[in-house]
MDAnalysis code that builds the backbone (N, CA, C; Angstrom):
import MDAnalysis as mda
import numpy as np

u = mda.Universe.empty(594, n_residues=198, atom_resindex=np.repeat(np.arange(198), 3), trajectory=True)
u.add_TopologyAttr("name", ["N", "CA", "C"] * 198)
u.add_TopologyAttr("resid", np.arange(1, 199))
u.add_TopologyAttr("resname", ["MET", "ASN", "GLY", "LEU", "LYS", "LEU", "ARG", "GLU", "LEU", "GLY", "ILE", "VAL", "LEU", "LEU", "VAL", "LEU", "THR", "LEU", "ALA", "SER", "SER", "LEU", "HIS", "ALA", "PHE", "ALA", "GLN", "GLY", "ASN", "GLU", "ARG", "ALA", "ILE", "ASN", "ILE", "LYS", "ASP", "ASP", "PRO", "ARG", "SER", "PRO", "VAL", "LYS", "ILE", "MET", "ASN", "VAL", "ARG", "THR", "ASN", "GLY", "ARG", "LYS", "VAL", "GLU", "SER", "ASN", "LYS", "PRO", "PHE", "VAL", "ASP", "ASP", "ASP", "ASP", "TRP", "LEU", "LYS", "GLY", "LEU", "THR", "VAL", "ASP", "VAL", "ARG", "ASN", "ASP", "SER", "ASP", "LYS", "PRO", "LEU", "THR", "PHE", "LEU", "GLN", "LEU", "GLU", "LEU", "PHE", "PHE", "PRO", "ARG", "SER", "GLU", "PRO", "ASP", "ALA", "LYS", "LYS", "PRO", "GLY", "ALA", "SER", "PHE", "PRO", "LEU", "ASP", "TYR", "GLY", "ASP", "ASP", "PRO", "PHE", "SER", "TYR", "PRO", "SER", "ALA", "SER", "ALA", "MET", "PRO", "SER", "LEU", "SER", "VAL", "LYS", "SER", "ILE", "SER", "PRO", "GLY", "GLU", "HIS", "LEU", "GLY", "ILE", "THR", "LEU", "THR", "ASP", "ASN", "ARG", "TRP", "SER", "ALA", "MET", "ASN", "ALA", "LEU", "LEU", "ILE", "ASP", "THR", "GLY", "PHE", "PHE", "VAL", "THR", "SER", "LYS", "VAL", "GLU", "ILE", "ARG", "VAL", "ASN", "LEU", "ILE", "GLY", "PHE", "SER", "ASP", "GLY", "THR", "ALA", "TRP", "SER", "GLY", "GLN", "MET", "VAL", "GLN", "ARG", "ASN", "PRO", "LYS", "GLY", "GLY", "TRP", "MET", "PRO", "ALA", "SER", "ASP", "LYS"])
u.atoms.positions = np.array([
    [-55.862, 61.133, 95.889],
    [-56.246, 59.441, 95.489],
    [-57.326, 58.985, 95.258],
    [-58.623, 59.324, 96.305],
    [-59.734, 59.051, 96.082],
    [-60.078, 59.589, 94.757],
    [-60.205, 60.607, 94.247],
    [-60.476, 60.987, 92.972],
    [-59.843, 60.275, 91.830],
    [-58.397, 60.117, 91.817],
    [-58.168, 58.652, 91.038],
    [-58.902, 57.491, 90.865],
    [-59.185, 57.170, 91.945],
    [-59.932, 55.658, 92.192],
    [-60.776, 56.124, 91.657],
    [-61.762, 56.851, 91.657],
    [-62.969, 57.140, 90.946],
    [-63.176, 56.976, 89.765],
    [-61.677, 57.780, 89.203],
    [-61.927, 57.978, 87.724],
    [-61.539, 56.363, 87.348],
    [-60.623, 55.874, 87.968],
    [-60.251, 54.202, 87.542],
    [-61.689, 53.632, 87.382],
    [-62.745, 53.841, 88.502],
    [-63.720, 52.968, 88.627],
    [-64.317, 53.427, 87.132],
    [-64.780, 54.551, 86.906],
    [-65.549, 54.997, 85.633],
    [-64.768, 54.713, 84.774],
    [-63.677, 54.274, 84.219],
    [-63.078, 53.841, 83.043],
    [-63.464, 52.498, 82.972],
    [-63.555, 51.900, 84.030],
    [-63.453, 50.197, 84.203],
    [-65.098, 49.711, 83.845],
    [-65.930, 50.546, 84.432],
    [-67.303, 50.643, 84.441],
    [-67.828, 50.988, 82.686],
    [-66.857, 51.989, 82.367],
    [-67.429, 52.387, 80.539],
    [-66.914, 51.263, 80.082],
    [-65.728, 50.619, 79.894],
    [-65.040, 49.297, 79.256],
    [-66.509, 48.332, 79.030],
    [-66.513, 48.065, 80.808],
    [-67.744, 46.672, 80.536],
    [-69.076, 47.123, 80.036],
    [-69.612, 48.313, 80.055],
    [-70.438, 48.710, 79.281],
    [-70.567, 48.374, 77.811],
    [-69.251, 49.183, 77.277],
    [-68.906, 49.339, 75.717],
    [-68.749, 47.409, 75.625],
    [-68.207, 46.800, 75.962],
    [-68.475, 45.433, 75.748],
    [-69.234, 44.804, 75.746],
    [-70.387, 44.697, 76.743],
    [-71.316, 44.084, 76.850],
    [-72.422, 44.782, 75.369],
    [-72.210, 45.682, 75.517],
    [-73.069, 46.010, 74.182],
    [-72.443, 45.456, 72.585],
    [-70.995, 45.760, 72.810],
    [-70.459, 45.209, 71.340],
    [-71.046, 43.547, 71.378],
    [-70.739, 42.789, 72.297],
    [-71.389, 41.409, 72.685],
    [-72.743, 41.139, 71.984],
    [-73.704, 42.184, 72.518],
    [-75.305, 42.167, 71.762],
    [-75.404, 42.505, 70.499],
    [-74.625, 43.262, 70.365],
    [-74.581, 43.914, 68.487],
    [-74.136, 42.321, 67.902],
    [-72.787, 41.967, 68.092],
    [-72.276, 40.386, 67.647],
    [-73.440, 39.887, 67.636],
    [-74.241, 39.095, 68.467],
    [-75.195, 38.416, 68.496],
    [-75.728, 38.647, 67.447],
    [-76.772, 39.799, 67.262],
    [-77.572, 40.143, 65.800],
    [-79.019, 40.059, 66.926],
    [-79.969, 40.270, 65.888],
    [-81.471, 40.456, 66.839],
    [-82.055, 39.004, 66.371],
    [-83.580, 39.015, 66.741],
    [-84.167, 37.892, 66.916],
    [-84.853, 37.829, 65.549],
    [-84.775, 36.840, 64.726],
    [-85.603, 36.741, 63.367],
    [-86.355, 35.639, 63.698],
    [-87.066, 35.449, 62.405],
    [-88.000, 34.113, 62.125],
    [-88.688, 34.207, 60.720],
    [-88.294, 32.679, 60.576],
    [-88.885, 32.603, 58.847],
    [-89.777, 31.778, 58.936],
    [-91.286, 31.581, 58.590],
    [-92.629, 31.189, 58.760],
    [-92.748, 30.935, 57.383],
    [-92.948, 29.351, 57.363],
    [-92.795, 28.788, 56.026],
    [-94.834, 28.534, 56.088],
    [-95.681, 28.931, 54.919],
    [-97.140, 29.175, 54.613],
    [-97.212, 27.920, 53.761],
    [-98.200, 26.697, 54.222],
    [-97.998, 25.813, 53.521],
    [-99.278, 25.874, 53.265],
    [-99.690, 25.622, 51.535],
    [-101.098, 25.822, 51.014],
    [-101.446, 24.139, 50.621],
    [-102.214, 23.541, 51.322],
    [-102.491, 21.861, 51.680],
    [-102.732, 21.340, 49.943],
    [-103.066, 22.389, 49.080],
    [-103.488, 22.088, 48.028],
    [-102.638, 22.321, 46.826],
    [-101.264, 22.815, 47.424],
    [-100.131, 23.027, 46.098],
    [-99.470, 21.345, 45.928],
    [-99.358, 21.185, 45.085],
    [-98.359, 19.999, 44.631],
    [-97.102, 19.774, 44.684],
    [-96.391, 21.057, 45.281],
    [-95.007, 21.144, 45.710],
    [-94.581, 21.012, 47.077],
    [-94.603, 20.889, 48.157],
    [-94.068, 20.636, 49.420],
    [-93.049, 21.417, 49.702],
    [-92.888, 22.608, 50.778],
    [-92.019, 23.176, 51.368],
    [-91.210, 21.960, 52.511],
    [-90.120, 21.623, 52.493],
    [-89.734, 20.662, 53.618],
    [-88.672, 20.873, 54.634],
    [-88.093, 21.647, 54.569],
    [-87.130, 22.599, 55.235],
    [-86.572, 23.801, 54.690],
    [-86.166, 24.837, 55.476],
    [-85.423, 25.750, 55.192],
    [-83.624, 26.134, 56.075],
    [-82.914, 26.458, 55.395],
    [-81.735, 26.844, 55.778],
    [-80.856, 28.269, 55.826],
    [-80.328, 28.730, 56.494],
    [-80.112, 29.794, 56.311],
    [-78.570, 30.040, 56.735],
    [-77.393, 30.857, 56.599],
    [-76.334, 30.651, 56.972],
    [-75.873, 29.798, 57.654],
    [-76.069, 28.657, 56.444],
    [-75.563, 26.874, 57.083],
    [-76.476, 26.533, 58.099],
    [-76.977, 27.118, 58.667],
    [-78.019, 26.323, 59.544],
    [-79.367, 25.961, 59.307],
    [-79.977, 24.894, 59.224],
    [-81.498, 24.881, 59.596],
    [-82.474, 25.453, 60.248],
    [-83.501, 26.203, 59.886],
    [-84.175, 27.212, 60.817],
    [-85.684, 26.061, 60.658],
    [-86.338, 26.199, 61.881],
    [-87.656, 25.669, 62.095],
    [-88.757, 26.815, 61.837],
    [-89.899, 26.235, 60.946],
    [-90.561, 27.334, 60.934],
    [-91.338, 28.040, 62.236],
    [-91.236, 29.503, 61.909],
    [-91.966, 30.324, 62.987],
    [-91.307, 30.256, 64.209],
    [-89.812, 29.472, 64.913],
    [-89.159, 29.538, 65.746],
    [-88.344, 30.496, 65.834],
    [-88.255, 31.715, 66.516],
    [-87.088, 32.671, 67.008],
    [-85.999, 32.159, 66.840],
    [-85.030, 32.858, 66.060],
    [-83.444, 32.606, 66.344],
    [-82.938, 34.163, 66.216],
    [-81.803, 34.103, 66.677],
    [-81.066, 35.444, 66.478],
    [-79.747, 35.570, 65.476],
    [-79.899, 36.561, 64.918],
    [-78.662, 36.250, 63.613],
    [-78.629, 37.771, 63.255],
    [-77.602, 38.350, 62.783],
    [-77.476, 39.502, 61.870],
    [-77.767, 39.802, 60.961],
    [-77.710, 41.439, 60.118],
    [-78.706, 41.579, 59.294],
    [-78.356, 40.749, 57.986],
    [-77.162, 40.154, 57.767],
    [-77.160, 39.340, 56.449],
    [-77.906, 37.802, 57.212],
    [-79.129, 37.789, 57.786],
    [-79.751, 36.528, 58.164],
    [-80.168, 35.856, 56.602],
    [-80.546, 36.148, 56.158],
    [-81.026, 35.341, 54.941],
    [-80.113, 35.589, 53.542],
    [-78.995, 35.653, 54.149],
    [-77.660, 35.594, 52.826],
    [-77.672, 33.725, 52.964],
    [-77.563, 33.334, 51.484],
    [-77.661, 31.842, 51.539],
    [-78.836, 30.920, 51.568],
    [-79.692, 31.549, 51.756],
    [-81.156, 31.225, 51.948],
    [-81.046, 30.107, 51.233],
    [-81.576, 28.768, 51.458],
    [-82.097, 27.654, 50.456],
    [-83.247, 26.797, 50.834],
    [-83.840, 26.772, 50.745],
    [-85.590, 26.316, 50.268],
    [-85.285, 25.030, 49.975],
    [-85.962, 23.930, 50.515],
    [-85.459, 22.498, 50.106],
    [-87.026, 21.853, 49.644],
    [-87.488, 21.901, 48.342],
    [-88.607, 21.566, 48.206],
    [-89.104, 19.960, 47.692],
    [-90.388, 19.533, 47.679],
    [-90.464, 18.139, 46.954],
    [-91.657, 18.213, 45.942],
    [-91.508, 17.617, 44.658],
    [-92.658, 17.347, 43.691],
    [-93.426, 16.532, 44.407],
    [-94.574, 16.902, 44.708],
    [-95.410, 15.738, 45.120],
    [-96.953, 15.471, 44.110],
    [-96.294, 16.058, 42.694],
    [-97.325, 15.929, 41.589],
    [-97.101, 14.716, 41.393],
    [-97.640, 14.388, 40.273],
    [-97.421, 12.729, 39.302],
    [-97.106, 13.266, 38.055],
    [-96.172, 14.400, 38.086],
    [-95.771, 14.872, 36.392],
    [-94.343, 15.632, 37.267],
    [-93.571, 15.738, 35.871],
    [-92.198, 16.720, 36.277],
    [-92.554, 18.020, 36.227],
    [-91.423, 18.532, 36.937],
    [-91.641, 20.098, 37.337],
    [-90.810, 21.150, 36.705],
    [-91.312, 22.008, 35.642],
    [-90.059, 22.394, 35.117],
    [-89.828, 24.582, 35.538],
    [-90.753, 24.597, 36.567],
    [-90.951, 25.957, 36.872],
    [-91.135, 25.843, 38.302],
    [-91.102, 26.789, 39.279],
    [-91.243, 27.147, 40.546],
    [-90.940, 28.410, 40.898],
    [-92.163, 28.946, 41.498],
    [-91.562, 30.498, 41.807],
    [-92.107, 30.385, 43.503],
    [-91.514, 30.835, 44.326],
    [-91.330, 31.020, 45.986],
    [-91.352, 32.102, 45.954],
    [-92.315, 32.545, 46.941],
    [-92.535, 34.076, 47.374],
    [-91.913, 34.316, 48.655],
    [-90.839, 35.474, 48.714],
    [-90.344, 35.553, 50.034],
    [-91.692, 36.779, 50.181],
    [-92.136, 36.887, 51.415],
    [-93.232, 38.058, 51.826],
    [-92.643, 38.165, 53.236],
    [-92.347, 39.803, 53.360],
    [-92.081, 40.494, 54.378],
    [-93.086, 41.312, 54.717],
    [-93.316, 41.037, 55.993],
    [-94.881, 41.988, 56.843],
    [-94.137, 42.834, 57.586],
    [-94.990, 44.050, 57.455],
    [-94.683, 45.179, 58.471],
    [-94.455, 44.646, 59.771],
    [-93.682, 45.450, 60.646],
    [-93.583, 45.625, 61.752],
    [-94.117, 46.331, 63.074],
    [-94.710, 46.260, 64.091],
    [-95.475, 47.620, 64.715],
    [-94.349, 48.813, 64.651],
    [-95.058, 49.991, 64.837],
    [-96.482, 50.108, 64.659],
    [-96.838, 50.465, 63.122],
    [-96.504, 49.829, 61.936],
    [-96.438, 49.798, 60.821],
    [-97.061, 48.592, 60.109],
    [-97.750, 47.725, 60.784],
    [-98.574, 46.425, 60.740],
    [-99.426, 46.661, 59.651],
    [-99.997, 47.607, 59.769],
    [-101.292, 47.807, 58.975],
    [-100.883, 48.042, 57.560],
    [-99.566, 48.201, 57.132],
    [-99.065, 48.705, 56.036],
    [-98.610, 47.496, 54.678],
    [-98.777, 47.717, 53.439],
    [-98.375, 46.429, 52.836],
    [-97.014, 46.478, 53.093],
    [-96.714, 44.874, 53.065],
    [-95.650, 44.425, 53.204],
    [-94.648, 44.531, 51.758],
    [-93.908, 43.560, 51.834],
    [-92.632, 43.510, 50.250],
    [-93.178, 42.153, 50.179],
    [-92.770, 41.854, 48.726],
    [-92.712, 40.467, 48.261],
    [-91.735, 40.402, 47.390],
    [-90.966, 39.248, 47.047],
    [-90.018, 39.043, 46.490],
    [-89.791, 37.568, 45.710],
    [-89.740, 37.222, 44.663],
    [-89.622, 36.497, 44.386],
    [-88.793, 35.167, 44.167],
    [-88.191, 33.849, 44.036],
    [-87.169, 32.938, 44.273],
    [-87.422, 32.127, 43.136],
    [-87.129, 31.825, 41.643],
    [-87.575, 31.365, 40.789],
    [-86.513, 30.340, 40.566],
    [-87.327, 28.766, 40.003],
    [-86.391, 28.006, 39.130],
    [-87.132, 27.462, 37.817],
    [-86.367, 27.789, 36.868],
    [-86.502, 27.536, 35.391],
    [-87.396, 28.986, 34.876],
    [-88.151, 29.084, 33.435],
    [-88.716, 29.833, 33.016],
    [-90.258, 29.684, 33.528],
    [-90.712, 31.400, 33.355],
    [-92.170, 31.379, 34.162],
    [-92.805, 31.265, 32.822],
    [-94.014, 30.163, 32.752],
    [-95.108, 30.176, 31.601],
    [-95.949, 31.381, 31.407],
    [-96.342, 31.603, 32.844],
    [-97.004, 32.823, 33.077],
    [-96.749, 34.465, 32.360],
    [-95.504, 34.155, 31.988],
    [-94.707, 35.373, 31.278],
    [-94.605, 35.183, 29.941],
    [-95.261, 34.073, 29.133],
    [-95.203, 33.788, 27.833],
    [-96.883, 33.818, 27.610],
    [-96.607, 34.407, 26.262],
    [-98.627, 34.187, 25.546],
    [-99.043, 32.930, 25.325],
    [-97.832, 32.100, 24.873],
    [-98.537, 30.896, 24.026],
    [-96.866, 29.576, 24.691],
    [-96.977, 28.360, 24.224],
    [-96.806, 27.539, 24.987],
    [-95.239, 27.242, 23.673],
    [-96.090, 27.864, 22.601],
    [-95.086, 28.206, 21.312],
    [-93.629, 29.178, 21.861],
    [-94.287, 30.359, 22.505],
    [-93.118, 31.351, 22.618],
    [-92.602, 30.733, 23.824],
    [-92.570, 29.979, 24.274],
    [-91.952, 29.469, 25.401],
    [-90.232, 29.279, 25.113],
    [-89.281, 29.502, 25.737],
    [-87.692, 29.305, 25.557],
    [-87.877, 27.970, 25.704],
    [-86.513, 27.276, 25.143],
    [-86.392, 25.720, 25.290],
    [-86.176, 25.709, 27.059],
    [-86.075, 24.225, 27.532],
    [-85.934, 23.931, 28.807],
    [-84.618, 24.639, 29.438],
    [-84.746, 25.432, 30.564],
    [-83.215, 25.585, 30.803],
    [-82.741, 24.850, 31.968],
    [-83.678, 24.446, 32.958],
    [-83.039, 23.952, 33.758],
    [-83.693, 22.210, 34.091],
    [-82.912, 21.654, 34.808],
    [-83.451, 20.213, 34.811],
    [-84.780, 19.940, 35.876],
    [-85.839, 19.159, 34.791],
    [-86.976, 18.748, 35.583],
    [-86.807, 18.160, 36.302],
    [-88.129, 18.487, 37.448],
    [-87.511, 17.713, 38.968],
    [-89.020, 16.439, 38.583],
    [-88.441, 15.359, 38.871],
    [-89.372, 13.987, 38.840],
    [-90.479, 14.289, 39.778],
    [-91.955, 13.433, 39.547],
    [-92.422, 13.179, 40.845],
    [-91.656, 12.888, 42.196],
    [-91.921, 13.535, 43.209],
    [-91.054, 12.577, 44.579],
    [-89.866, 13.027, 44.871],
    [-89.148, 13.975, 43.957],
    [-87.830, 14.224, 43.594],
    [-87.915, 15.394, 44.428],
    [-86.589, 15.921, 45.141],
    [-86.651, 16.814, 45.986],
    [-85.552, 17.982, 45.187],
    [-85.777, 19.336, 45.846],
    [-85.179, 20.442, 44.577],
    [-84.688, 21.617, 45.935],
    [-83.474, 22.070, 45.601],
    [-83.127, 23.308, 46.379],
    [-82.874, 24.437, 46.129],
    [-83.547, 25.339, 46.166],
    [-83.539, 26.745, 45.698],
    [-82.965, 27.716, 46.592],
    [-81.938, 28.330, 46.023],
    [-81.053, 29.043, 46.895],
    [-81.011, 30.437, 46.409],
    [-81.286, 31.661, 47.593],
    [-80.849, 33.105, 46.947],
    [-79.614, 33.265, 46.966],
    [-79.435, 33.517, 45.842],
    [-77.881, 33.987, 45.274],
    [-77.268, 35.224, 45.657],
    [-75.888, 35.336, 45.829],
    [-75.736, 36.341, 45.948],
    [-76.718, 37.839, 45.531],
    [-76.439, 37.824, 44.111],
    [-77.091, 38.847, 43.373],
    [-78.657, 38.768, 43.276],
    [-78.981, 37.984, 43.842],
    [-80.635, 37.518, 43.791],
    [-80.886, 38.370, 45.516],
    [-79.886, 37.851, 46.508],
    [-79.988, 38.908, 48.065],
    [-79.732, 40.513, 47.775],
    [-79.001, 40.933, 46.812],
    [-78.672, 42.098, 46.750],
    [-80.007, 42.663, 45.935],
    [-80.398, 42.027, 44.766],
    [-81.930, 42.925, 44.404],
    [-82.868, 42.609, 45.735],
    [-82.739, 41.790, 46.424],
    [-84.090, 41.710, 47.015],
    [-83.831, 42.859, 48.288],
    [-82.372, 43.214, 48.668],
    [-82.262, 43.954, 49.590],
    [-82.581, 45.534, 48.816],
    [-82.505, 46.162, 48.200],
    [-82.214, 47.058, 47.295],
    [-83.945, 46.786, 47.406],
    [-84.814, 45.925, 46.508],
    [-86.518, 46.133, 46.968],
    [-87.078, 46.917, 48.414],
    [-85.990, 45.811, 49.253],
    [-86.499, 46.174, 50.455],
    [-86.151, 47.639, 51.086],
    [-85.308, 47.913, 50.555],
    [-84.892, 49.382, 51.160],
    [-85.543, 50.355, 50.383],
    [-86.187, 50.245, 49.011],
    [-86.941, 51.077, 47.974],
    [-88.722, 51.163, 48.950],
    [-88.926, 49.910, 49.725],
    [-90.020, 50.035, 50.063],
    [-89.814, 50.556, 51.644],
    [-89.216, 51.015, 52.045],
    [-88.832, 51.016, 53.572],
    [-88.432, 49.967, 54.554],
    [-88.399, 49.093, 54.289],
    [-87.747, 48.127, 55.151],
    [-85.933, 48.174, 55.235],
    [-85.871, 48.814, 56.468],
    [-84.492, 49.344, 56.833],
    [-83.938, 47.751, 57.567],
    [-84.954, 47.357, 58.532],
    [-84.488, 46.090, 58.945],
    [-85.777, 45.173, 58.958],
    [-85.047, 44.194, 58.833],
    [-86.145, 43.067, 58.522],
    [-86.071, 42.006, 59.417],
    [-87.178, 41.662, 60.003],
    [-87.022, 40.231, 61.239],
    [-87.872, 38.902, 61.016],
    [-88.836, 39.328, 59.965],
    [-89.439, 37.893, 59.916],
    [-89.798, 37.963, 58.650],
    [-89.931, 36.906, 57.970],
    [-90.158, 36.520, 56.341],
    [-90.962, 35.043, 56.499],
    [-92.001, 35.349, 55.652],
    [-93.072, 33.756, 55.279],
    [-92.390, 33.713, 54.052],
    [-92.637, 32.176, 53.902],
    [-91.981, 31.610, 52.509],
    [-93.108, 30.638, 52.085],
    [-93.896, 31.013, 50.949],
    [-94.959, 30.178, 50.414],
    [-94.725, 29.816, 48.571],
    [-94.961, 28.325, 48.567],
    [-94.912, 28.362, 46.809],
    [-96.138, 29.178, 46.193],
    [-95.598, 29.804, 45.376],
    [-96.388, 31.109, 44.498],
    [-97.284, 30.239, 43.039],
    [-96.602, 29.843, 42.364],
    [-96.453, 29.230, 41.287],
    [-95.594, 28.277, 40.556],
    [-95.968, 27.367, 39.882],
    [-95.573, 26.379, 39.103],
    [-95.864, 25.828, 38.123],
    [-94.707, 25.319, 37.157],
    [-95.388, 25.080, 35.669],
    [-94.564, 23.305, 35.843],
    [-95.328, 22.675, 34.718],
    [-94.856, 21.615, 34.689],
    [-94.633, 21.018, 33.184],
    [-94.181, 19.743, 32.787],
    [-93.760, 19.558, 31.655],
    [-94.645, 19.346, 30.447],
    [-95.844, 19.118, 30.986],
    [-97.163, 18.642, 30.015],
    [-97.589, 20.222, 29.738],
    [-97.280, 21.136, 30.300],
    [-98.156, 22.795, 29.621],
    [-98.907, 23.139, 30.781],
    [-99.276, 22.005, 31.879],
    [-99.917, 22.792, 32.991],
    [-99.299, 23.687, 33.565],
    [-100.112, 24.369, 34.619],
    [-99.467, 24.702, 35.576],
    [-100.270, 24.921, 36.970],
    [-99.725, 25.463, 38.003],
    [-100.322, 25.610, 38.974],
    [-100.444, 27.086, 39.809],
    [-101.005, 27.849, 39.991],
    [-101.616, 29.227, 40.776],
    [-102.555, 29.393, 41.938],
    [-102.350, 28.581, 42.964],
    [-103.375, 28.722, 43.263],
    [-104.764, 27.296, 43.301],
    [-104.712, 26.747, 41.643],
    [-105.456, 25.835, 41.402],
    [-104.804, 25.484, 40.213],
    [-104.923, 24.108, 39.671],
    [-104.185, 23.464, 38.340],
    [-104.933, 24.631, 37.343],
    [-104.170, 24.684, 36.041],
    [-104.614, 25.460, 35.108],
    [-103.993, 24.956, 34.272],
    [-104.908, 25.266, 32.624],
    [-103.648, 25.152, 31.428],
    [-104.147, 26.125, 30.427],
    [-103.575, 26.221, 29.679],
    [-103.519, 27.457, 28.426],
    [-104.593, 27.362, 27.657],
    [-105.372, 28.067, 27.503],
    [-106.642, 28.577, 26.946],
    [-106.839, 28.898, 25.277],
    [-106.983, 28.589, 24.530],
    [-106.549, 28.033, 23.231],
    [-106.827, 29.889, 22.307],
    [-107.655, 30.426, 23.461],
    [-107.936, 31.801, 22.752],
    [-107.027, 32.828, 23.658],
    [-106.505, 32.367, 24.465],
    [-105.411, 32.998, 25.163],
    [-105.663, 33.109, 26.685],
    [-104.503, 33.315, 27.360],
    [-104.429, 33.020, 28.815],
    [-104.414, 31.724, 29.240],
    [-105.199, 31.866, 30.486],
    [-105.426, 30.511, 31.156],
    [-106.857, 29.790, 31.738],
    [-106.938, 28.742, 31.836],
    [-108.294, 28.507, 32.583],
    [-108.018, 27.265, 33.413],
    [-109.019, 26.771, 34.225],
    [-109.168, 25.557, 35.278],
    [-108.594, 24.406, 34.388],
    [-107.797, 23.476, 34.948],
    [-107.260, 22.528, 34.139],
    [-108.607, 21.358, 33.959],
    [-108.365, 20.581, 32.974],
    [-109.762, 19.574, 32.681],
    [-108.802, 18.397, 33.249],
    [-109.785, 17.613, 33.972],
    [-109.308, 16.197, 34.352],
    [-108.973, 15.001, 33.387],
    [-107.916, 14.594, 33.230],
    [-107.411, 14.125, 32.304],
    [-107.479, 12.250, 32.540],
])
């Protein structure tokens, strides 16, 4: 009789332990999104949403492995001219004990990258709506881009990610100028050079 009760007690404890583990698994792991604002950038990141909820910069939250699915970054054009291209960088730093190893970077684009074309005449026709000064734009990580990002992370040894940094990387404007840490314009001899004040 005592042996039967002990066995029943053991089964109850096992069930409780499994239930606790499944609950912890369902809740996910701690994640964080850090907005890296550059005060020189003519585009400002206003807010970030993932899995349908707004996320505060550098404030940990709990989510599962699909935590970046549907990521949407809201930005505002703070320049004085229409924006025709924007590239955000999603940077994944390494966790301990690999923190000193290089992280992984993934682009999130809107429009055609002017830096990918040798001249203004080689640029294709505008493929997106231009974003006027003061106007907001929401850039979403589509399912296809999410899959491509995950493939990149796996290829670079990121089997679990818990933190991402988001920054404005490149900007293109309707007048042919661009921003890559500073305002630039096309050099008539090829490439780019610092933009002259107009």
